KEKE-3310 file (N, C-alpha, C; in steps of 0.2 Angstrom, whole numbers, plus 5000, padded with zeros to 4 digits):
npx = (5127:5115:5095:5083:5068:5051:5049:5033:5021:5004:4988:4971:4967:4970:4980:4992:5000:5005:5019:5024:5030:5037:5048:5051:5057:5067:5074:5077:5080:5072:5058:5039:5027:5012:4996:4980:4965:4951:4939:4934:4937:4931:4943:4943:4929:4926:4926:4940:4944:4941:4945:4960:4957:4958:4969:4978:4974:4979:4992:4997:4994:5003:5015:5016:5018:5030:5037:5051:5049:5037:5028:5018:5005:4998:4990:4979:4977:4989:4988:4980:4985:5000:5005:5001:5003:5018:5022:5015:5022:5036:5046:5053:5044:5037:5032:5022:5019:5029:5039:5034:5031:5043:5049:5040:5042:5058:5052:5044:5043:5037:5033:5021:5012:5000:4990:4981:4969:4962:4944:4949:4960:4964:4957:4961:4973:4987:4995:4996:5002:5014:5022:5023:5031:5038:5029:5015:5000:4989:4974:4963:4951:4947:4935:4930:4940:4945:4939:4934:4946:4949:4937:4943:4943:4950:4947:4933:4919:4911:4920:4930:4924:4923:4935:4938:4930:4936:4949:4949:4950:4962:4969:4963:4973:4983:4995:5008:5015:5011:5004:5001:4991:4988:4988:4983:4982:4993:4989:4980:4987:4989:4978:4978:4987:4982:4968:4977:4987:5001:5012:5013:5018:5017:5018:5022:5023:5030:5044:5050:5047:5051:5064:5066:5063:5075:5084:5081:5082:5097:5101:5099:5106:5099:5096:5092:5103:5102:5104:5094:5079:5069:5052:5036:5020:5003:4989:4972:4958:4946:4936:4946:4950:4945:4953:4964:4963:4961:4975:4985:4981:4986:4999:5004:5008:5009:5000:4996:4992:4980:4980:4964:4966:4964:4958:4964:4950:4942:4940:4934)
npy = (5076:5084:5078:5087:5086:5079:5061:5056:5046:5037:5028:5023:5027:5025:5016:5017:5024:5014:5010:5023:5026:5017:5018:5034:5027:5018:5031:5043:5056:5059:5069:5065:5066:5065:5056:5051:5044:5049:5051:5042:5031:5013:5005:4993:4984:4990:4992:4988:4997:5010:5012:5011:5026:5033:5033:5037:5048:5055:5050:5060:5073:5072:5070:5084:5091:5090:5078:5065:5052:5039:5030:5017:5015:5005:4989:4988:4997:4995:4983:4987:4998:4999:4999:5007:5020:5021:5021:5035:5044:5053:5049:5038:5024:5015:5000:4986:4975:4965:4967:4963:4948:4944:4944:4932:4922:4919:4916:4904:4889:4878:4879:4884:4897:4909:4923:4936:4951:4964:4961:4967:4966:4952:4946:4952:4940:4945:4941:4928:4926:4932:4925:4913:4899:4897:4893:4885:4894:4901:4909:4924:4934:4949:4959:4966:4970:4983:4993:4992:4995:5009:5015:5014:5003:4989:4980:4975:4963:4961:4961:4952:4938:4941:4938:4926:4919:4923:4920:4907:4896:4897:4892:4880:4874:4874:4883:4893:4902:4920:4934:4948:4954:4969:4985:4989:4981:4978:4983:4976:4967:4960:4954:4946:4937:4932:4924:4917:4909:4907:4901:4904:4914:4933:4944:4958:4970:4983:4987:4980:4987:4998:4999:4994:5010:5014:5009:5012:5027:5027:5022:5033:5042:5050:5056:5063:5073:5084:5094:5103:5098:5085:5089:5082:5081:5080:5073:5074:5069:5066:5067:5080:5083:5069:5062:5065:5063:5051:5047:5049:5041:5029:5031:5038:5048:5066:5075:5087:5100:5094:5094:5096:5087:5091:5084:5081:5068:5073:5088:5089)
npz = (4975:4982:4981:4984:4979:4984:4987:4980:4986:4984:4988:4989:5002:5018:5020:5015:5020:5029:5021:5019:5031:5032:5023:5028:5039:5035:5025:5031:5027:5019:5010:5011:5000:5001:4996:4996:4990:4996:4993:4985:4990:4994:4984:4981:4976:4965:4947:4936:4926:4930:4943:4938:4930:4942:4950:4938:4939:4950:4949:4940:4948:4958:4951:4944:4955:4958:4961:4965:4962:4962:4972:4971:4983:4985:4981:4974:4963:4958:4950:4942:4935:4936:4925:4915:4923:4924:4913:4908:4918:4919:4929:4941:4945:4957:4965:4974:4977:4968:4979:4990:4987:4986:4998:5004:4999:5002:5017:5017:5022:5020:5006:5002:5001:5007:4999:5006:4999:4988:4983:4969:4967:4970:4960:4950:4946:4947:4958:4958:4946:4949:4958:4953:4947:4960:4970:4980:4979:4989:4987:4993:4994:5004:5007:5018:5025:5023:5024:5038:5044:5038:5046:5058:5066:5072:5080:5082:5085:5074:5065:5068:5065:5050:5048:5053:5042:5031:5032:5034:5023:5020:5028:5030:5018:5022:5023:5027:5027:5025:5014:5015:5005:5004:5008:5020:5030:5036:5050:5055:5060:5071:5074:5062:5064:5079:5070:5061:5068:5079:5070:5058:5046:5043:5033:5027:5014:5013:5020:5013:5000:5004:5004:4989:4985:4991:4983:4971:4972:4974:4962:4955:4957:4967:4981:4997:5004:5012:5026:5032:5042:5033:5024:5027:5017:5017:5011:5004:4995:5000:5016:5024:5039:5043:5037:5045:5056:5056:5052:5061:5069:5065:5062:5075:5077:5076:5063:5057:5047:5034:5017:5005:4991:4974:4960:4943:4938:4946:4945:4932)
capx = (5123:5106:5091:5076:5062:5049:5044:5026:5016:4999:4985:4965:4965:4978:4983:5000:5005:5011:5023:5025:5030:5044:5051:5055:5063:5075:5079:5078:5081:5069:5053:5036:5019:5007:4989:4974:4960:4949:4932:4933:4937:4934:4945:4940:4926:4927:4930:4948:4945:4937:4953:4965:4956:4958:4976:4981:4973:4983:5001:4999:4994:5009:5021:5015:5020:5038:5041:5055:5049:5031:5026:5010:5007:4991:4990:4973:4981:4997:4987:4974:4987:5004:5010:5000:5007:5026:5021:5013:5025:5042:5049:5054:5039:5038:5024:5022:5017:5035:5044:5030:5031:5052:5050:5037:5047:5063:5050:5041:5048:5033:5031:5013:5010:4994:4987:4974:4970:4954:4942:4950:4968:4964:4952:4966:4977:4994:4999:4996:5007:5021:5024:5022:5031:5040:5028:5010:4999:4982:4973:4958:4948:4943:4933:4929:4946:4949:4933:4934:4953:4946:4933:4947:4940:4954:4946:4927:4917:4911:4929:4937:4920:4924:4943:4937:4927:4940:4956:4948:4953:4970:4971:4964:4977:4990:4999:5014:5018:5004:5007:4995:4992:4984:4994:4978:4981:4997:4986:4976:4990:4987:4969:4976:4990:4977:4968:4981:4989:5008:5016:5011:5023:5014:5022:5020:5025:5032:5047:5054:5046:5056:5073:5065:5063:5082:5089:5080:5085:5104:5104:5096:5109:5094:5095:5093:5107:5102:5105:5088:5073:5063:5046:5032:5013:4998:4983:4967:4953:4938:4939:4953:4949:4942:4960:4970:4961:4964:4983:4987:4980:4990:5004:5004:5011:5004:5000:4996:4988:4979:4974:4961:4969:4957:4962:4958:4946:4937:4937:4929)
capy = (5081:5083:5080:5089:5085:5075:5056:5055:5040:5037:5024:5025:5029:5026:5013:5016:5029:5010:5010:5029:5025:5012:5025:5036:5025:5017:5034:5049:5062:5061:5071:5062:5069:5058:5060:5048:5042:5047:5054:5037:5023:5010:5006:4986:4982:4994:4991:4988:5004:5016:5013:5016:5034:5037:5033:5041:5057:5057:5050:5067:5076:5072:5073:5092:5095:5091:5071:5063:5045:5039:5024:5013:5009:5005:4982:4986:5003:4991:4976:4991:5003:5003:5000:5017:5025:5021:5025:5043:5047:5055:5050:5030:5022:5008:4996:4987:4967:4961:4967:4957:4941:4941:4941:4926:4914:4918:4917:4900:4883:4872:4881:4886:4904:4911:4930:4941:4956:4968:4960:4971:4961:4944:4943:4950:4935:4947:4937:4921:4927:4934:4921:4908:4892:4897:4891:4883:4899:4902:4917:4923:4941:4951:4964:4970:4971:4988:4997:4992:4999:5014:5016:5014:4996:4983:4973:4972:4955:4960:4962:4946:4935:4942:4939:4917:4917:4924:4914:4895:4892:4897:4887:4872:4873:4874:4888:4893:4911:4926:4940:4954:4959:4977:4993:4994:4972:4977:4987:4974:4962:4958:4948:4940:4931:4929:4921:4911:4905:4910:4899:4907:4920:4937:4947:4966:4972:4991:4986:4978:4993:5006:4995:4996:5016:5017:5004:5018:5031:5027:5021:5037:5049:5057:5055:5070:5075:5091:5097:5103:5092:5085:5090:5079:5083:5075:5076:5068:5068:5065:5077:5082:5083:5065:5057:5068:5060:5042:5047:5048:5035:5023:5034:5037:5056:5071:5073:5094:5102:5090:5095:5094:5087:5091:5079:5081:5066:5078:5093:5086)
capz = (4972:4986:4976:4989:4978:4988:4985:4981:4991:4986:4991:4991:5010:5023:5022:5011:5026:5033:5016:5020:5036:5032:5017:5033:5045:5033:5022:5034:5027:5014:5014:5007:4999:5001:4993:5000:4986:5002:4991:4980:4993:4994:4977:4981:4972:4957:4940:4934:4923:4935:4946:4932:4928:4949:4949:4933:4939:4954:4949:4936:4952:4960:4945:4944:4961:4957:4965:4961:4960:4963:4976:4971:4990:4984:4978:4969:4959:4955:4947:4937:4930:4935:4916:4913:4927:4922:4905:4908:4920:4917:4937:4941:4948:4962:4968:4980:4974:4970:4985:4995:4984:4986:5005:5008:4993:5009:5021:5019:5024:5015:4999:5003:5002:5007:4999:5007:4997:4989:4978:4963:4969:4971:4953:4941:4946:4948:4964:4957:4940:4952:4962:4946:4951:4965:4977:4977:4981:4990:4988:4998:4995:5012:5005:5023:5028:5021:5026:5044:5045:5037:5051:5063:5068:5073:5087:5084:5085:5065:5060:5069:5060:5045:5049:5053:5035:5027:5033:5032:5017:5020:5036:5026:5015:5028:5021:5032:5026:5021:5010:5017:4999:5004:5012:5026:5033:5041:5054:5056:5060:5079:5073:5059:5069:5082:5069:5058:5071:5078:5066:5053:5045:5040:5027:5024:5009:5017:5023:5006:4997:5006:5000:4982:4985:4992:4978:4966:4972:4972:4955:4950:4960:4969:4988:4998:5008:5015:5032:5036:5040:5028:5026:5025:5017:5018:5006:5003:4990:5004:5021:5027:5045:5043:5036:5047:5060:5056:5049:5067:5073:5060:5062:5080:5079:5074:5055:5057:5041:5029:5010:5001:4984:4970:4955:4938:4937:4953:4942:4927)
cpx = (5114:5100:5083:5070:5059:5047:5036:5023:5008:4995:4975:4964:4970:4979:4988:5002:5010:5019:5028:5031:5039:5049:5056:5060:5069:5077:5074:5077:5078:5064:5048:5029:5015:4999:4985:4968:4953:4937:4929:4934:4929:4936:4943:4937:4924:4929:4938:4950:4944:4943:4959:4964:4958:4963:4979:4980:4979:4991:5000:4999:5001:5016:5022:5017:5026:5038:5046:5055:5042:5030:5019:5010:4998:4990:4983:4975:4985:4991:4982:4977:4993:5009:5008:5002:5014:5025:5021:5019:5034:5049:5048:5046:5040:5032:5027:5021:5023:5039:5040:5030:5038:5053:5046:5039:5053:5057:5047:5046:5046:5031:5022:5011:5004:4994:4980:4974:4961:4953:4945:4957:4969:4961:4958:4970:4985:4997:5001:5004:5015:5024:5027:5027:5036:5038:5019:5006:4991:4978:4965:4956:4948:4941:4931:4932:4946:4944:4933:4942:4951:4941:4937:4947:4944:4952:4937:4924:4916:4917:4930:4931:4923:4933:4942:4935:4934:4944:4954:4952:4960:4973:4969:4971:4983:4996:5004:5017:5011:5003:5000:4995:4988:4988:4990:4980:4986:4993:4979:4981:4988:4981:4973:4982:4988:4973:4973:4987:4999:5013:5019:5016:5019:5019:5019:5025:5031:5039:5052:5052:5049:5063:5072:5066:5072:5084:5088:5083:5093:5106:5103:5101:5105:5093:5096:5098:5107:5102:5100:5084:5070:5055:5040:5025:5009:4991:4976:4962:4945:4942:4944:4955:4949:4951:4965:4970:4965:4971:4986:4987:4984:4998:5009:5011:5008:5005:5002:4992:4987:4979:4971:4964:4962:4962:4958:4952:4939:4934:4933:4922)
cpy = (5081:5085:5081:5086:5080:5069:5055:5048:5042:5030:5027:5028:5029:5021:5012:5021:5022:5009:5018:5029:5022:5017:5031:5035:5021:5022:5041:5057:5064:5062:5067:5068:5064:5060:5051:5049:5045:5046:5048:5030:5021:5007:4995:4982:4986:4989:4993:4996:5011:5017:5014:5023:5037:5040:5036:5049:5058:5058:5057:5072:5078:5073:5082:5094:5093:5084:5069:5056:5043:5031:5023:5010:5007:4996:4985:4992:4999:4987:4981:4995:5006:5002:5006:5019:5025:5023:5033:5045:5048:5053:5041:5031:5014:5004:4992:4979:4963:4959:4960:4948:4939:4941:4935:4922:4915:4916:4908:4895:4875:4872:4881:4891:4907:4918:4933:4946:4959:4964:4959:4968:4957:4940:4942:4944:4939:4943:4932:4922:4927:4928:4915:4903:4892:4895:4891:4891:4900:4908:4917:4933:4943:4958:4969:4974:4981:4994:4999:4997:5006:5018:5017:5009:4993:4978:4971:4965:4954:4959:4955:4940:4935:4938:4928:4916:4918:4919:4906:4893:4892:4892:4881:4868:4871:4879:4889:4902:4916:4933:4943:4960:4964:4980:4994:4988:4973:4979:4983:4966:4957:4953:4946:4935:4928:4923:4914:4906:4907:4907:4899:4914:4924:4940:4953:4968:4981:4990:4985:4983:4997:5002:4996:5002:5018:5014:5012:5024:5033:5026:5028:5042:5052:5056:5062:5069:5082:5090:5100:5098:5090:5086:5086:5082:5080:5079:5071:5072:5069:5070:5074:5081:5075:5060:5058:5065:5051:5041:5044:5045:5028:5026:5036:5045:5061:5073:5082:5096:5097:5093:5095:5097:5087:5087:5080:5077:5070:5083:5092:5087)
cpz = (4978:4980:4981:4986:4982:4986:4985:4982:4988:4985:4990:4999:5013:5025:5017:5016:5030:5028:5017:5026:5037:5027:5025:5038:5041:5027:5027:5033:5022:5014:5007:5004:4998:5001:4994:4996:4992:5000:4986:4984:4994:4985:4978:4975:4964:4952:4939:4932:4925:4939:4941:4931:4935:4948:4944:4934:4945:4953:4943:4939:4954:4956:4945:4949:4963:4961:4962:4959:4963:4966:4975:4977:4990:4981:4971:4960:4955:4949:4943:4934:4932:4930:4916:4916:4926:4916:4903:4914:4920:4925:4935:4946:4951:4967:4972:4980:4973:4973:4993:4991:4985:4995:5009:5002:4997:5013:5021:5018:5020:5008:4997:5005:5002:5004:5001:5003:4996:4985:4970:4963:4965:4964:4948:4941:4948:4952:4962:4951:4945:4959:4957:4950:4958:4973:4977:4983:4982:4990:4990:4999:5000:5009:5010:5027:5028:5026:5034:5048:5044:5042:5058:5067:5067:5074:5086:5082:5077:5063:5063:5066:5054:5045:5048:5049:5029:5027:5034:5029:5017:5023:5033:5023:5016:5024:5027:5032:5021:5019:5013:5011:5000:5011:5019:5029:5038:5048:5058:5059:5065:5077:5067:5060:5074:5076:5065:5063:5075:5073:5059:5053:5040:5037:5024:5017:5009:5016:5016:5000:4996:5003:4991:4982:4986:4986:4971:4964:4972:4964:4951:4954:4961:4974:4991:5004:5011:5021:5035:5033:5035:5029:5023:5023:5013:5013:5005:4998:4993:5009:5024:5035:5047:5042:5042:5054:5060:5053:5057:5070:5071:5061:5070:5083:5076:5066:5052:5051:5036:5022:5009:4993:4980:4963:4950:4935:4942:4947:4938:4929)
residu = (MET:SER:ASP:ASP:ARG:PRO:ILE:GLY:VAL:PHE:ASP:SER:GLY:VAL:GLY:GLY:LEU:THR:VAL:ALA:ARG:ALA:ILE:TRP:GLU:LEU:LEU:PRO:ASN:GLU:SER:VAL:THR:TYR:VAL:GLY:ASP:GLY:ALA:HIS:PHE:PRO:TYR:GLY:PRO:ARG:PRO:VAL:GLU:GLU:ILE:ARG:ARG:PHE:ALA:MET:GLY:ILE:ALA:GLU:HIS:LEU:VAL:ALA:ARG:GLY:VAL:LYS:LEU:LEU:VAL:VAL:ALA:CYS:ASN:SER:ILE:GLU:VAL:SER:ALA:ILE:GLY:ASP:ILE:ALA:ALA:ALA:ALA:ASP:VAL:PRO:VAL:VAL:GLY:VAL:ILE:ALA:PRO:GLY:VAL:ARG:ALA:ALA:LEU:ARG:ALA:THR:ARG:SER:GLY:VAL:VAL:GLY:VAL:ILE:GLY:THR:GLU:ALA:THR:ILE:ARG:THR:GLY:SER:TYR:GLN:ARG:ALA:VAL:GLY:SER:GLY:ALA:THR:LEU:VAL:ALA:ALA:ALA:CYS:PRO:LEU:PHE:VAL:GLU:HIS:VAL:GLU:ARG:GLY:ASP:THR:THR:SER:ALA:ALA:LEU:ARG:ALA:ALA:ALA:ALA:ARG:TYR:LEU:ALA:PRO:LEU:ASP:ARG:GLU:GLY:VAL:ASP:THR:VAL:ILE:MET:GLY:CYS:THR:HIS:TYR:PRO:LEU:LEU:SER:GLY:LEU:LEU:GLN:LEU:GLU:LEU:GLY:PRO:ASP:VAL:VAL:LEU:VAL:SER:SER:ALA:ASP:GLU:THR:ALA:LYS:ASP:VAL:TYR:ALA:GLU:LEU:VAL:ARG:ALA:ASP:ALA:LEU:ARG:ASP:ALA:PRO:ASP:ALA:PRO:VAL:HIS:THR:PHE:ALA:THR:THR:GLY:ASP:PRO:GLU:ALA:PHE:ARG:ARG:LEU:ALA:GLU:GLN:VAL:LEU:GLY:LEU:GLU:VAL:GLY:ASP:VAL:ASP:ARG:ALA:VAL:ILE:ALA:GLU:ASP:ALA:ALA)
# end
């Protein structure tokens, strides 16, 4: 029996669209409901408890809209709140950290792996715990990257200078694989590859996360096999028009109308 309910995907902004796109490619029959928290962006510098409040509100909003699975497509949210989200939601919850680590451990040749992420992601040590004894991990916070991506900037001199500064410790430690520990970072993959060199493998969690979504839907017998086309919807707590323009740039396709999401945190 077809389960026509959408998959809920959420992030602090547009970065989670890289995960949504991977889900569409692997599961073309599935509908996706996406929410970006533009009103509170960026999450990286915020305290964990504040991120948790915002994330819980969005998760509750998506569950109320009838999603069959939640994808936490934001590393800062996952390290701050995925346990609470999973405990409160009555649907399966999939994150992005474990899939990215799995892919990196398969890819590394030297056993020296780098991870780059927001300040919130790096300071919690979540990637260090996930990697464990499987590799030597070199972590670097890259606080300006997300802000540049959300402005649509992937090429400026200021961004390139920040990249050179942030990535220098990884180069010194001889990493051969780097986990892009933020769903915004695949949009900077050209810049990152240029700075790190052609022999360093860049790992995005998006494709691996989509595989986890597929497996979870199969286990739950919740795949959509209806003959009609899926329906994708987009919402933001911020400026819908600004989100639409950037989302179309990220996805390379027309997004259509973007709703203004009113979350319990905002309404209060």
